[in-house]
N, CA, C and O of each residue as an XYZ file, in Angstrom:
924
protein
N     127.594    102.686     81.183
C     128.346    102.756     79.934
C     128.632    101.364     79.388
O     128.584    101.153     78.176
N     128.927    100.415     80.268
C     129.189     99.051     79.816
C     127.942     98.453     79.175
O     128.027     97.792     78.140
N     126.775     98.687     79.794
C     125.533     98.161     79.244
C     125.231     98.804     77.897
O     124.785     98.126     76.971
N     125.472    100.100     77.781
C     125.251    100.798     76.516
C     126.175    100.259     75.431
O     125.753    100.073     74.290
N     127.419    100.011     75.779
C     128.375     99.462     74.817
C     127.971     98.056     74.382
O     128.123     97.686     73.217
N     127.458     97.285     75.327
C     127.008     95.929     75.010
C     125.838     95.967     74.034
O     125.797     95.196     73.075
N     124.889     96.865     74.279
C     123.752     97.005     73.367
C     124.233     97.409     71.985
O     123.789     96.853     70.980
N     125.141     98.376     71.931
C     125.648     98.856     70.644
C     126.352     97.747     69.865
O     126.204     97.647     68.647
N     127.112     96.920     70.568
C     127.902     95.887     69.902
C     127.058     94.718     69.431
O     127.403     94.065     68.445
N     125.960     94.442     70.115
C     125.185     93.232     69.820
C     123.839     93.501     69.160
O     123.135     92.557     68.803
N     123.465     94.764     68.991
C     122.133     95.112     68.477
C     121.768     94.410     67.172
O     120.609     94.023     67.021
N     122.684     94.222     66.219
C     122.283     93.582     64.960
C     121.708     92.181     65.125
O     120.894     91.746     64.311
N     122.122     91.476     66.167
C     121.631     90.107     66.379
C     120.845     89.965     67.678
O     120.366     88.876     67.994
N     120.708     91.043     68.426
C     120.064     91.004     69.741
C     118.573     91.265     69.606
O     118.172     92.264     69.010
N     117.747     90.379     70.154
C     116.299     90.592     70.131
C     115.692     90.630     71.529
O     114.534     91.016     71.690
N     116.465     90.234     72.546
C     115.960     90.186     73.916
C     116.965     90.837     74.858
O     118.153     90.516     74.824
N     116.485     91.756     75.704
C     117.324     92.433     76.695
C     116.748     92.184     78.074
O     115.562     92.417     78.309
N     117.585     91.711     78.986
C     117.149     91.487     80.371
C     118.255     91.921     81.319
O     119.396     91.473     81.211
N     117.899     92.805     82.254
C     118.809     93.205     83.319
C     118.058     93.119     84.646
O     116.911     93.553     84.757
N     118.723     92.554     85.641
C     118.130     92.399     86.961
C     119.139     92.802     88.021
O     120.281     92.344     88.027
N     118.683     93.687     88.930
C     119.518     94.121     90.053
C     120.853     94.690     89.587
O     121.905     94.373     90.142
N     120.795     95.535     88.558
C     121.993     96.215     88.056
C     121.947     97.667     88.520
O     121.249     98.487     87.924
N     122.672     97.983     89.558
C     122.543     99.275     90.223
C     123.094    100.448     89.424
O     122.793    101.598     89.741
N     123.896    100.182     88.391
C     124.517    101.262     87.625
C     123.835    101.511     86.288
O     124.288    102.351     85.510
N     122.766    100.799     86.016
C     122.056    100.994     84.762
C     121.407    102.376     84.748
O     120.746    102.758     85.713
N     121.588    103.126     83.666
C     121.077    104.493     83.672
C     120.852    105.075     82.293
O     120.508    104.346     81.362
N     121.043    106.391     82.145
C     120.694    107.106     80.906
C     121.417    106.599     79.664
O     120.819    106.551     78.589
N     122.683    106.220     79.783
C     123.429    105.759     78.612
C     122.805    104.502     78.028
O     122.731    104.341     76.810
N     122.359    103.614     78.904
C     121.685    102.395     78.447
C     120.390    102.736     77.721
O     120.112    102.193     76.652
N     119.601    103.632     78.297
C     118.325    104.015     77.690
C     118.537    104.649     76.319
O     117.806    104.354     75.374
N     119.527    105.510     76.215
C     119.840    106.139     74.934
C     120.274    105.106     73.900
O     119.920    105.203     72.725
N     121.043    104.119     74.346
C     121.526    103.087     73.426
C     120.378    102.251     72.881
O     120.339    101.941     71.690
N     119.445    101.889     73.751
C     118.277    101.118     73.298
C     117.476    101.927     72.287
O     117.102    101.420     71.229
N     117.219    103.182     72.618
C     116.430    104.036     71.723
C     117.106    104.197     70.368
O     116.431    104.217     69.339
N     118.433    104.311     70.357
C     119.152    104.551     69.102
C     119.311    103.292     68.264
O     118.999    103.296     67.074
N     119.792    102.221     68.871
C     120.202    101.049     68.090
C     119.037    100.166     67.656
O     119.208     99.289     66.810
N     117.859    100.387     68.225
C     116.698     99.604     67.798
C     115.670    100.456     67.062
O     114.559     99.995     66.801
N     116.022    101.673     66.731
C     115.130    102.547     65.965
C     115.068    102.088     64.512
O     116.031    101.530     63.987
N     113.928    102.328     63.869
C     113.793    101.942     62.461
C     114.643    102.824     61.562
O     115.037    102.416     60.469
N     114.924    104.037     62.028
C     115.776    104.958     61.272
C     117.129    105.078     61.969
O     117.220    105.644     63.058
N     118.151    104.559     61.358
C     119.487    104.661     61.931
C     119.874    103.504     62.810
O     121.053    103.328     63.117
N     118.895    102.700     63.228
C     119.202    101.538     64.055
C     119.419    100.305     63.200
O     119.193    100.330     61.990
N     119.858     99.230     63.830
C     120.101     97.996     63.087
C     119.647     96.766     63.857
O     120.128     95.663     63.599
N     118.718     96.944     64.807
C     118.247     95.830     65.605
C     116.740     95.748     65.638
O     116.043     96.694     65.270
N     116.240     94.600     66.086
C     114.798     94.369     66.230
C     114.547     93.846     67.636
O     114.800     92.676     67.923
N     114.053     94.708     68.509
C     113.861     94.348     69.917
C     112.487     93.718     70.115
O     111.459     94.344     69.859
N     112.487     92.460     70.579
C     111.242     91.725     70.810
C     110.897     91.611     72.288
O     109.721     91.533     72.644
N     111.903     91.600     73.148
C     111.680     91.433     74.580
C     112.540     92.423     75.365
O     113.737     92.555     75.109
N     111.922     93.113     76.319
C     112.643     94.013     77.217
C     112.224     93.697     78.640
O     111.048     93.800     78.990
N     113.197     93.310     79.462
C     112.914     92.938     80.849
C     113.890     93.654     81.775
O     115.100     93.438     81.704
N     113.354     94.507     82.644
C     114.146     95.251     83.620
C     113.551     95.006     84.996
O     112.354     95.212     85.201
N     114.368     94.573     85.934
C     113.881     94.284     87.285
C     114.866     94.805     88.327
O     116.069     94.558     88.243
N     114.334     95.527     89.306
C     115.128     96.041     90.413
C     116.323     96.836     89.899
O     117.468     96.568     90.265
N     116.038     97.816     89.048
C     117.078     98.684     88.494
C     116.694    100.145     88.752
O     115.507    100.466     88.823
N     117.687    101.035     88.892
C     117.418    102.427     89.269
C     117.191    103.355     88.079
O     117.558    104.528     88.138
N     116.602    102.856     87.016
C     116.351    103.708     85.854
C     115.260    104.714     86.192
O     114.210    104.355     86.725
N     115.518    105.961     85.877
C     114.594    107.039     86.230
C     113.436    107.133     85.241
O     113.430    106.495     84.189
N     112.468    107.945     85.619
C     111.346    108.216     84.724
C     111.833    108.809     83.414
O     111.362    108.430     82.342
N     112.763    109.725     83.497
C     113.297    110.370     82.297
C     113.965    109.348     81.374
O     113.829    109.422     80.153
N     114.683    108.401     81.967
C     115.332    107.376     81.159
C     114.335    106.496     80.427
O     114.507    106.195     79.245
N     113.302    106.089     81.130
C     112.273    105.256     80.508
C     111.547    106.008     79.400
O     111.234    105.433     78.358
N     111.282    107.282     79.622
C     110.603    108.080     78.602
C     111.498    108.285     77.385
O     111.001    108.415     76.267
N     112.813    108.316     77.593
C     113.739    108.409     76.463
C     113.560    107.216     75.524
O     113.522    107.382     74.305
N     113.453    106.026     76.090
C     113.267    104.826     75.268
C     111.976    104.922     74.465
O     111.926    104.509     73.307
N     110.936    105.468     75.085
C     109.614    105.484     74.457
C     109.427    106.610     73.460
O     108.705    106.449     72.477
N     110.066    107.747     73.696
C     109.713    108.940     72.921
C     110.770    109.407     71.928
O     110.453    110.165     71.011
N     112.011    108.976     72.087
C     113.058    109.494     71.204
C     113.210    108.677     69.924
O     113.923    109.085     69.007
N     112.545    107.530     69.859
C     112.567    106.722     68.640
C     111.409    105.723     68.706
O     110.609    105.736     69.641
N     111.340    104.856     67.686
C     110.312    103.807     67.661
C     110.919    102.453     68.007
O     110.533    101.433     67.436
N     111.868    102.441     68.939
C     112.611    101.225     69.277
C     111.710    100.105     69.811
O     112.075     98.932     69.729
N     110.552    100.449     70.348
C     109.670     99.437     70.959
C     108.602     98.920     69.997
O     107.703     98.189     70.412
N     108.687     99.284     68.740
C     107.607     98.994     67.793
C     107.358     97.502     67.581
O     106.236     97.104     67.268
N     108.397     96.664     67.749
C     108.264     95.220     67.507
C     108.121     94.408     68.788
O     108.125     93.177     68.744
N     107.997     95.080     69.923
C     108.050     94.394     71.215
C     106.900     93.397     71.380
O     105.745     93.700     71.082
N     107.247     92.205     71.860
C     106.252     91.181     72.181
C     106.129     90.947     73.688
O     105.107     90.447     74.159
N     107.166     91.309     74.441
C     107.162     91.075     75.885
C     107.813     92.259     76.593
O     108.931     92.656     76.265
N     107.095     92.820     77.573
C     107.609     93.948     78.358
C     107.495     93.632     79.841
O     106.402     93.402     80.357
N     108.641     93.622     80.522
C     108.683     93.404     81.967
C     109.382     94.586     82.616
O     110.532     94.890     82.299
N     108.687     95.243     83.518
C     109.249     96.331     84.323
C     108.856     96.054     85.767
O     107.789     96.475     86.213
N     109.703     95.356     86.490
C     109.424     94.961     87.868
C     110.316     95.766     88.819
O     111.542     95.754     88.702
N     109.681     96.455     89.751
C     110.430     97.190     90.773
C     111.471     98.103     90.121
O     112.659     98.054     90.441
N     110.989     98.926     89.205
C     111.848     99.883     88.509
C     111.555    101.282     89.040
O     110.400    101.705     89.090
N     112.581    101.977     89.424
C     112.462    103.250     90.138
C     111.541    104.249     89.444
O     110.729    104.892     90.108
N     111.649    104.391     88.137
C     110.940    105.458     87.443
C     109.555    105.115     86.939
O     108.929    105.944     86.279
N     109.053    103.932     87.223
C     107.759    103.520     86.679
C     106.614    104.159     87.453
O     106.508    104.004     88.669
N     105.759    104.878     86.735
C     104.506    105.375     87.294
C     103.446    105.283     86.206
O     103.717    104.772     85.119
N     102.250    105.769     86.484
C     101.143    105.641     85.533
C     101.461    106.317     84.203
O     101.149    105.775     83.143
N     102.072    107.485     84.252
C     102.391    108.204     83.023
C     103.400    107.443     82.181
O     103.250    107.352     80.963
N     104.422    106.898     82.814
C     105.434    106.126     82.102
C     104.805    104.913     81.420
O     105.095    104.630     80.257
N     103.953    104.207     82.137
C     103.299    103.037     81.553
C     102.469    103.433     80.342
O     102.512    102.766     79.309
N     101.718    104.512     80.469
C     100.874    104.963     79.364
C     101.705    105.310     78.131
O     101.344    104.940     77.014
N     102.810    106.015     78.327
C     103.639    106.437     77.191
C     104.407    105.255     76.601
O     104.496    105.118     75.381
N     104.955    104.411     77.456
C     105.674    103.237     76.964
C     104.764    102.328     76.145
O     105.123    101.915     75.043
N     103.587    102.018     76.683
C     102.681    101.127     75.968
C     102.147    101.780     74.704
O     101.830    101.096     73.731
N     102.050    103.103     74.717
C     101.651    103.809     73.512
C     102.685    103.733     72.410
O     102.359    103.903     71.235
N     103.937    103.477     72.782
C     105.024    103.395     71.797
C     105.229    101.986     71.259
O     105.973    101.778     70.300
N     104.559    101.018     71.885
C     104.691     99.627     71.460
C     103.793     99.388     70.246
O     102.736    100.005     70.119
N     104.216     98.495     69.361
C     103.400     98.149     68.210
C     102.188     97.319     68.607
O     101.748     97.367     69.756
N     101.653     96.564     67.663
C     100.414     95.834     67.919
C     100.645     94.366     68.251
O      99.713     93.565     68.179
N     101.892     93.995     68.619
C     102.185     92.584     68.838
C     102.462     92.181     70.270
O     102.943     91.072     70.501
N     102.178     93.039     71.247
C     102.540     92.756     72.633
C     101.715     91.588     73.175
O     100.485     91.600     73.122
N     102.421     90.577     73.700
C     101.775     89.370     74.214
C     101.909     89.211     75.726
O     101.129     88.491     76.350
N     102.901     89.884     76.312
C     103.159     89.717     77.754
C     103.511     91.060     78.374
O     104.327     91.810     77.838
N     102.883     91.357     79.517
C     103.187     92.561     80.298
C     103.352     92.155     81.751
O     102.504     91.453     82.301
N     104.435     92.591     82.374
C     104.663     92.379     83.808
C     105.060     93.715     84.423
O     106.136     94.244     84.146
N     104.178     94.252     85.259
C     104.423     95.536     85.932
C     104.458     95.364     87.449
O     104.185     96.311     88.186
N     104.779     94.203     87.902
C     104.724     93.879     89.326
C     105.714     94.703     90.150
O     106.767     95.120     89.668
N     105.332     94.923     91.425
C     106.226     95.514     92.421
C     106.568     96.981     92.164
O     107.570     97.487     92.669
N     105.734     97.658     91.379
C     105.922     99.093     91.173
C     104.888     99.832     92.021
O     103.720     99.934     91.647
N     105.331    100.341     93.157
C     104.406    100.825     94.180
C     103.696    102.118     93.788
O     102.712    102.491     94.427
N     104.173    102.812     92.750
C     103.530    104.062     92.348
C     102.393    103.865     91.349
O     101.707    104.824     90.994
N     102.193    102.645     90.900
C     101.129    102.408     89.926
C      99.762    102.367     90.586
O      99.604    101.843     91.689
N      98.781    102.925     89.899
C      97.398    102.962     90.392
C      96.468    102.458     89.289
O      96.919    101.967     88.254
N      95.168    102.588     89.530
C      94.178    102.221     88.512
C      94.387    102.977     87.200
O      93.940    102.523     86.147
N      95.058    104.121     87.256
C      95.238    104.945     86.055
C      96.080    104.245     84.986
O      96.031    104.634     83.819
N      96.845    103.228     85.361
C      97.652    102.523     84.358
C      96.844    101.480     83.588
O      97.272    101.032     82.524
N      95.700    101.097     84.104
C      94.940     99.993     83.505
C      94.371    100.317     82.126
O      94.448     99.468     81.238
N      93.805    101.501     81.902
C      93.323    101.805     80.541
C      94.423    101.748     79.493
O      94.160    101.381     78.348
N      95.651    102.104     79.859
C      96.762    102.046     78.903
C      97.019    100.618     78.451
O      97.374    100.383     77.296
N      96.841     99.664     79.355
C      97.017     98.256     78.994
C      95.945     97.840     77.996
O      96.235     97.134     77.031
N      94.719     98.270     78.223
C      93.643     97.964     77.267
C      93.912     98.619     75.918
O      93.726     97.990     74.876
N      94.345     99.869     75.930
C      94.551    100.593     74.668
C      95.634     99.951     73.806
O      95.517     99.918     72.581
N      96.693     99.436     74.448
C      97.782     98.855     73.668
C      97.419     97.485     73.120
O      98.178     96.910     72.340
N      96.267     96.954     73.517
C      95.853     95.613     73.113
C      94.707     95.658     72.106
O      93.842     94.782     72.101
N      94.705     96.668     71.266
C      93.576     96.830     70.339
C      93.465     95.679     69.345
O      92.383     95.435     68.810
N      94.556     94.969     69.088
C      94.506     93.811     68.197
C      94.338     92.489     68.930
O      94.317     91.426     68.309
N      94.217     92.558     70.261
C      93.847     91.390     71.052
C      94.905     90.313     71.180
O      94.558     89.138     71.309
N      96.190     90.667     71.149
C      97.244     89.655     71.217
C      97.773     89.408     72.628
O      98.506     88.444     72.849
N      97.415     90.259     73.579
C      97.934     90.113     74.946
C      97.396     88.832     75.577
O      96.185     88.614     75.621
N      98.303     87.989     76.062
C      97.914     86.710     76.657
C      98.369     86.549     78.105
O      97.836     85.707     78.827
N      99.335     87.335     78.532
C      99.884     87.185     79.880
C      99.997     88.556     80.534
O     100.587     89.477     79.969
N      99.421     88.684     81.744
C      99.437     89.954     82.466
C      99.761     89.694     83.929
O      99.050     88.951     84.606
N     100.842     90.311     84.418
C     101.268     90.156     85.803
C     101.279     91.522     86.485
O     102.025     92.424     86.105
N     100.430     91.644     87.503
C     100.286     92.899     88.249
C     100.381     92.633     89.744
O      99.627     93.214     90.524
N     101.282     91.776     90.145
C     101.379     91.413     91.558
C     102.008     92.532     92.383
O     102.836     93.298     91.890
N     101.600     92.609     93.639
C     102.144     93.577     94.589
C     101.926     95.025     94.163
O     102.756     95.891     94.442
N     100.821     95.283     93.494
C     100.451     96.670     93.173
C      99.397     97.091     94.192
O      98.205     96.847     94.004
N      99.842     97.717     95.255
C      98.993     97.965     96.412
C      97.958     99.066     96.182
O      97.011     99.191     96.957
N      98.126     99.862     95.131
C      97.190    100.963     94.899
C      96.077    100.618     93.922
O      95.232    101.465     93.633
N      96.059     99.397     93.409
C      94.936     98.989     92.576
C      93.698     98.790     93.442
O      93.798     98.367     94.593
N      92.539     99.095     92.884
C      91.282     98.946     93.612
C      90.379     97.956     92.901
O      90.571     97.647     91.725
N      89.387     97.464     93.637
C      88.409     96.555     93.037
C      87.657     97.249     91.910
O      87.406     96.644     90.868
N      87.297     98.508     92.109
C      86.574     99.246     91.073
C      87.398     99.362     89.797
O      86.876     99.201     88.694
N      88.689     99.643     89.955
C      89.555     99.770     88.795
C      89.718     98.454     88.046
O      89.685     98.427     86.816
N      89.892     97.367     88.786
C      90.056     96.058     88.147
C      88.762     95.574     87.505
O      88.785     94.967     86.435
N      87.630     95.841     88.160
C      86.350     95.468     87.555
C      86.152     96.204     86.237
O      85.706     95.615     85.252
N      86.482     97.486     86.217
C      86.354     98.259     84.972
C      87.294     97.717     83.904
O      86.935     97.665     82.728
N      88.491     97.316     84.308
C      89.475     96.808     83.349
C      88.946     95.587     82.601
O      89.206     95.430     81.408
N      88.213     94.729     83.289
C      87.719     93.492     82.676
C      86.268     93.611     82.181
O      85.635     92.603     81.870
N      85.754     94.825     82.112
C      84.368     95.049     81.685
C      84.324     95.485     80.226
O      85.146     96.286     79.781
N      83.359     94.949     79.491
C      83.150     95.336     78.094
C      82.455     96.697     78.002
O      81.910     97.216     78.976
N      82.501     97.246     76.791
C      81.767     98.475     76.456
C      82.210     99.676     77.283
O      81.379    100.474     77.717
N      83.513     99.807     77.501
C      84.052    101.028     78.093
C      84.339    101.988     76.941
O      85.158    101.672     76.078
N      83.690    103.146     76.905
C      83.873    104.068     75.771
C      85.348    104.406     75.542
O      86.074    104.747     76.476
N      85.770    104.304     74.288
C      87.119    104.667     73.914
C      88.165    103.600     74.141
O      89.341    103.827     73.858
N      87.768    102.427     74.649
C      88.731    101.360     74.925
C      88.376    100.096     74.152
O      87.199     99.810     73.935
N      89.395     99.333     73.734
C      89.136     98.021     73.138
C      88.547     97.076     74.179
O      88.484     97.405     75.364
N      88.117     95.906     73.730
C      87.628     94.893     74.665
C      88.717     94.497     75.657
O      89.902     94.658     75.365
N      88.336     93.985     76.814
C      89.348     93.494     77.765
C      90.152     92.358     77.145
O      89.663     91.684     76.238
N      91.368     92.135     77.613
C      92.232     91.129     76.995
C      91.737     89.706     77.222
O      91.133     89.396     78.248
N      92.007     88.851     76.241
C      91.704     87.426     76.336
C      92.952     86.736     76.873
O      93.776     86.236     76.107
N      93.082     86.713     78.180
C      94.314     86.252     78.828
C      94.337     84.743     79.002
O      93.298     84.093     79.111
N      95.540     84.208     79.026
C      95.745     82.821     79.436
C      96.477     82.750     80.777
O      96.380     81.746     81.483
N      97.208     83.808     81.131
C      97.884     83.865     82.431
C      97.596     85.209     83.073
O      97.728     86.254     82.435
N      97.198     85.175     84.346
C      96.889     86.396     85.096
C      97.447     86.276     86.505
O      97.172     85.304     87.208
N      98.232     87.265     86.916
C      98.802     87.305     88.259
C      98.364     88.596     88.941
O      98.807     89.686     88.581
N      97.483     88.454     89.934
C      97.033     89.576     90.762
C      97.356     89.298     92.226
O      96.631     89.737     93.119
N      98.433     88.575     92.469
C      98.781     88.188     93.831
C      99.333     89.356     94.632
O      99.959     90.265     94.086
N      99.093     89.315     95.926
C      99.682     90.252     96.886
C      99.336     91.704     96.618
O     100.076     92.602     97.020
N      98.219     91.945     95.943
C      97.664     93.299     95.910
C      96.907     93.504     97.222
O      96.873     92.597     98.054
N      96.303     94.672     97.424
C      95.493     94.835     98.618
C      94.390     93.788     98.640
O      93.778     93.502     97.611
N      94.136     93.220     99.804
C      93.217     92.097     99.918
C      91.860     92.383     99.274
O      91.319     91.535     98.565
N      91.314     93.567     99.515
C      89.987     93.875     99.011
C      89.929     94.215     97.538
O      88.835     94.306     96.980
N      91.062     94.405     96.887
C      91.046     94.823     95.486
C      90.806     93.669     94.525
O      90.338     93.885     93.408
N      91.117     92.461     94.939
C      90.878     91.288     94.096
C      89.816     90.440     94.784
O      90.095     89.717     95.740
N      88.591     90.547     94.276
C      87.461     89.882     94.917
C      86.747     88.971     93.922
O      87.207     88.778     92.797
N      85.616     88.416     94.356
C      84.872     87.496     93.498
C      84.460     88.144     92.183
O      84.553     87.522     91.124
N      84.008     89.383     92.247
C      83.545     90.064     91.034
C      84.680     90.247     90.038
O      84.496     90.033     88.840
N      85.848     90.640     90.526
C      87.002     90.839     89.651
C      87.381     89.527     88.963
O      87.576     89.496     87.748
N      87.485     88.454     89.730
C      87.882     87.174     89.153
C      86.841     86.665     88.160
O      87.193     86.102     87.123
N      85.570     86.860     88.473
C      84.519     86.418     87.559
C      84.593     87.168     86.234
O      84.495     86.563     85.166
N      84.764     88.481     86.305
C      84.860     89.272     85.082
C      86.107     88.903     84.274
O      86.057     88.823     83.047
N      87.224     88.679     84.971
C      88.455     88.294     84.280
C      88.298     86.956     83.574
O      88.786     86.773     82.459
N      87.618     86.027     84.223
C      87.414     84.706     83.646
C      86.494     84.777     82.430
O      86.759     84.143     81.409
N      85.423     85.543     82.541
C      84.503     85.696     81.411
C      85.210     86.344     80.226
O      85.099     85.871     79.095
N      85.937     87.430     80.491
C      86.633     88.130     79.404
C      87.640     87.219     78.725
O      87.785     87.247     77.502
N      88.336     86.414     79.512
C      89.400     85.584     78.963
C      88.885     84.307     78.327
O      89.660     83.549     77.744
N      87.599     84.061     78.429
C      87.012     82.861     77.834
C      86.165     83.183     76.621
O      85.362     82.364     76.175
N      86.350     84.379     76.090
C      85.649     84.785     74.877
C      86.668     85.037     73.787
O      87.698     85.674     74.010
N      86.361     84.522     72.593
C      87.210     84.832     71.457
C      87.114     86.307     71.147
O      86.104     86.950     71.431
N      88.181     86.843     70.557
C      88.173     88.250     70.167
C      87.005     88.508     69.230
O      86.911     87.931     68.147
N      86.117     89.394     69.677
C      84.967     89.730     68.855
C      83.731     88.904     69.155
O      82.665     89.192     68.611
N      83.834     87.873     70.013
C      82.661     87.082     70.367
C      81.681     87.905     71.171
O      82.009     88.986     71.660
N      80.492     87.388     71.301
C      79.479     88.054     72.114
C      79.993     88.196     73.526
O      80.494     87.241     74.119
N      79.867     89.386     74.053
C      80.386     89.653     75.390
C      79.463     89.079     76.449
O      78.263     88.898     76.244
N      80.082     88.798     77.600
C      79.276     88.419     78.740
C      78.911     86.961     78.816
O      78.086     86.597     79.654
N      79.488     86.085     77.974
C      79.186     84.672     78.087
C      79.668     84.151     79.427
O      80.784     84.452     79.852
N      78.840     83.380     80.087
C      79.205     82.821     81.379
C      80.058     81.579     81.175
O      79.821     80.797     80.255
N      81.041     81.406     82.031
C      81.879     80.214     81.994
C      82.080     79.731     83.413
O      81.970     80.499     84.369
N      82.374     78.457     83.538
C      82.649     77.914     84.857
C      83.992     78.417     85.334
O      84.950     78.456     84.562
N      84.076     78.805     86.603
C      85.346     79.287     87.130
C      85.610     78.685     88.493
O      84.685     78.346     89.231
N      86.881     78.557     88.814
C      87.292     78.054     90.115
C      87.687     79.246     90.966
O      88.695     79.893     90.685
N      86.913     79.552     92.004
C      87.176     80.740     92.788
C      87.596     80.444     94.216
O      87.981     81.367     94.935
N      87.537     79.205     94.652
C      87.818     78.918     96.045
C      89.286     78.943     96.397
O      89.639     79.351     97.503
N      90.150     78.523     95.500
C      91.576     78.438     95.805
C      92.237     79.791     95.658
O      91.929     80.553     94.742
N      93.155     80.082     96.575
C      93.900     81.332     96.492
C      94.893     81.310     95.344
O      95.212     82.360     94.788
N      95.376     80.163     94.985
C      96.238     80.023     93.821
C      95.579     78.970     92.949
O      95.584     77.789     93.295
N      95.013     79.380     91.827
C      94.153     78.486     91.071
C      94.646     78.302     89.656
O      95.222     79.211     89.058
N      94.415     77.123     89.131
C      94.582     76.875     87.711
C      93.195     76.620     87.151
O      92.478     75.739     87.626
N      92.818     77.391     86.140
C      91.492     77.289     85.562
C      91.607     76.567     84.230
O      92.382     76.972     83.363
N      90.845     75.509     84.070
C      90.950     74.707     82.861
C      90.564     75.515     81.636
O      89.669     76.358     81.687
N      91.256     75.245     80.529
C      90.976     75.949     79.295
C      89.611     75.546     78.772
O      89.320     74.354     78.669
N      88.772     76.508     78.441
C      87.457     76.231     77.882
C      87.577     76.040     76.385
O      88.657     76.205     75.818
N      86.471     75.692     75.741
C      86.482     75.517     74.291
C      86.722     76.832     73.575
O      87.030     76.835     72.383
N      86.587     77.958     74.283
C      86.820     79.264     73.689
C      88.205     79.806     74.001
O      88.506     80.952     73.667
N      89.044     79.014     74.625
C      90.376     79.488     75.013
C      90.431     79.600     76.522
O      90.356     78.587     77.218
N      90.560     80.807     77.041
C      90.424     81.046     78.472
C      91.701     80.923     79.271
O      92.747     80.510     78.771
N      91.575     81.298     80.531
C      92.700     81.274     81.452
C      93.159     79.850     81.734
O      92.345     78.940     81.894
N      94.458     79.673     81.789
C      95.013     78.385     82.199
C      95.755     78.509     83.526
O      96.027     77.502     84.181
N      96.082     79.735     83.926
C      96.769     79.923     85.213
C      96.397     81.273     85.804
O      96.447     82.299     85.125
N      96.024     81.258     87.080
C      95.715     82.492     87.806
C      96.370     82.439     89.172
O      96.253     81.441     89.882
N      97.051     83.497     89.540
C      97.602     83.617     90.887
C      96.867     84.764     91.581
O      97.004     85.925     91.196
N      96.096     84.429     92.596
C      95.350     85.435     93.361
C      95.703     85.326     94.850
O      94.871     85.589     95.718
N      96.927     84.942     95.119
C      97.369     84.841     96.513
C      97.203     86.144     97.260
O      97.580     87.208     96.769
N      96.628     86.052     98.469
C      96.416     87.246     99.296
C      95.160     88.010     98.963
O      94.972     89.123     99.456
N      94.294     87.448     98.141
C      93.075     88.133     97.733
C      91.932     87.860     98.689
O      92.085     87.122     99.662
N      90.772     88.467     98.403
C      89.574     88.217     99.200
C      88.580     87.337     98.455
O      87.397     87.303     98.797
N      89.061     86.622     97.434
C      88.188     85.715     96.690
C      87.691     84.608     97.616
O      88.444     84.060     98.421
N      86.395     84.293     97.478
C      85.776     83.262     98.321
C      85.396     82.073     97.461
O      85.704     82.022     96.270
N      84.716     81.106     98.091
C      84.261     79.926     97.355
C      82.802     80.051     96.946
O      82.147     79.043     96.679
N      82.282     81.275     96.892
C      80.891     81.463     96.489
C      80.724     81.146     95.009
O      79.618     81.245     94.478
């Protein structure tokens, strides 16, 4: 109730919401966000939403996404270790976001699988996503990640042109040489450029910084705990 009251009181000037390790955050907060940032009846413009280690349920998260268009202006979405996050929630939440999302962090949500990856591609149809953090997602597979960074997937936009990528502490075999190579190629192509251009990549280090190419490209990659080699 306190969080909901805070949102209600500050919504006209509030553009960023962040809560971490707040054990009492619940339905009232979700309802307040949905109401006060809606285009109809609301009076706020929400650009950033960050929730970490909070007990918000699936139903609460879906309330934010489905009861209004409160997420239409969002540029940054962080949901780390949130009780109700699963593949369906991610798909619906990202479907409710407008075309300006630049940062997504879904780390530490143990129920997420490869099924959440197409939703990330779909929400990036205008190619603005630059930062993606998927650390500690133990159910991701190499096949799923390779598909995520592959061009010409029917019904999906091109893979994102990222500048920051965090795939640390996933299952060792899920982040391999092929995944990193595809991610580097995708992120080193301008939106709409010819797909598949080869670029130089640094694959030997477990935590690597990849120099920006003339086409943009990754500037930071965290692949700690991966099976990437120096091949």
